[in-house]
N, C-alpha and C positions, 0 to 999 in steps of 0.2 A: 624170288627165283630168277626172274628175268634180269634183274639188276646184277646178280651174281654172275650170270652168263656174260653179260656185257663187260663187266669188270675183268673177268678172266680173259676174254677175247682181246680187250684193250691191252692188257698186260702182255699177252702172248705176242701181239703184233708189235709192241714196243721193243721187242728183242731183235727185230729185223730192220735192215736198211735196204733200200732199193738199189739195183745196179746203176741206174741213171744218176741217182744222188751221189754215189761213190765216184762214178766216172766224171761227172761235172765238177766235183770238188777236187779231184786229183789232177784234172786238166789245168787248174789254176796255178799249180806249182807250189803254193804255200799252204797246202791242205793240212789239216790236223789228222786226217785219216791215214792209217797205215794198214795195208791189206796183208793179211797173213794166210798163206796157203798151208792149212793144217793137215793135209792128207798124209797118212802114214806110209803110203806106198814108196818103194824104192825109186830112185831117180830114173832107172831104165823103164819103169812103168809109166811115169808121169812124162808125157811128151810135151805138154805145154802148161802154161799157168797164166793167170791174169797178168797183163803187162804191169810191171813194177811191183808185183807181189813179192813178199819175203817168205821163203820156205821155212816153216817152223812146225814140224810134225807134232800133232797133238800129244803123242806119247812123250815128247821132249819139252813141251811147253812149261810145265811146272819148274823144271830145272833152269829155265831161261828168263823167268819173270824179272829178275834183277837187271837184266839187260834192256828191258823195255822202259819207255818214257811214259810216266803217268800223266804227262800233259797232252799226250796224243790220244786219239780215239782209234781203237783197233776194230777192224772188220775181218772176221774169220770166214773161211769157206772150205767146203769139202767137195766131193765129186758131185753130189746132187742133194736136193733138199730132203730126201728120204732117209739119209744116213744120220747117225747120232754124233759123229765126231765134232761137227760144227757146234752142236749144242753143248757137248762136253767142254770144248775149248772155251766157249762163251762163258760157261759157268765158272771155269777156272779163273778167267780174267776178271769177271765181276766179283767173285769172292775175294780176289786179291786187291780190289779197289780200283781197277781200271775202268775207263769208259770203253764200252765195246758193244758190237752188234754182230749178228750173223747175217751174211749176205743172202738176201731173198733169192731163191732159185739156185743158189750155189754156182759152181763152175758150169754146170749143165745149162742153167738159165742164162748166164753171162754169154756163153758161146752161142746159144740159141738166138740171142739178140745181136749176134755178130759184133760184139764189143771186143776191144783189143786184147789179144793174147800174145805171148811170146814163147819161144821154145825154151825148154828147161835144159 
């Protein structure tokens, strides 16, 4: 039983990537990471986003998979870690054969760490 719990937790944690890992990789300029803002809210609701992120609402993601580069690693985020959109977007990407992670802490955690954001 203990081994099953450990395996489940390791699998769960492997779905996430830390904000600092993403920030450090994207600072280099030749990063394989592409950050996707998958929030479904209209633009007038979204006042800011992670600097350099591409807006790709989760509801539109399946229709835009052909435009994504399978050589890249996608990092998806939603408003906060308690929502399911990030997990749904991650599942869509993984099922389609992409390398992908959900951003640990989501936008709320990123902003809480005072990491770079930009106006939408």
